[in-house]
Phi, psi and omega in degrees: 000324176297335177281327177296318179298321179292316182294315178301317176298321173296315175298321180296321183291316179295324179294315179298315177297321177295320181291327175299311179290327171303317181295319178294325173294316172302318179296327173294309176295328175290317171305311179301316180301307181305308185296323174303310186294315177299328182285318174302313181297315184300315182294318171306308180304319183291320173301317177295316180295319173297326174286326169300320177298313177301317178297317184301317182292323179289324177295318181294318176305311181296322182290322175297314183299315184301310182301313174299320173300315180299315181291324176300318185285328176289322180291320179301310178301307182303314173303316177297327175295313177291321171306318186287327177294314176302306169317304182302316180303305181298318180296320175304311181294319183299313175303315178295327179291321175300319176299314179300322183290320182295312180301314183295319174303319180298315174300317180299317176299312171310303183301319178302308174315305182300312181301315184298320185286323177298316175303316176290329179287323178291323181298311177310306181294319180298315183301317176297322184287319175305314181297318185297316186291328177292324177291327182287329185290328181283335181278331175238087180304138178298144171292120184255000000 
């Protein structure tokens, strides 16, 4: 009987030991499940982070495009402004040249008028001289 009692005690110890081992295995499996869940959460966070990065990159590309468009518009506005200034400057020179041309035409008109008047004066004087010469011919008949 003592042997049976020893065997029963040994069996009871083995059972306790096995139960303890099974409990430790369950705890280990639970910890593994928790670890796997944490890994899944970490992977999900990584996916979310990658998605956020992609979105951030798209947002940055949009901002760059907007900035480029703004710069293009500013440059175009500046160029148009400068072209307008140059046109105004050129137009003012054209107006000045047109005024100078009109002034020269007026001067030419004045000079032409003076020349015509002097030509008329000279013609009148020539006519007077011709008349004087003709009178002289009547006064001094030619020797025949």
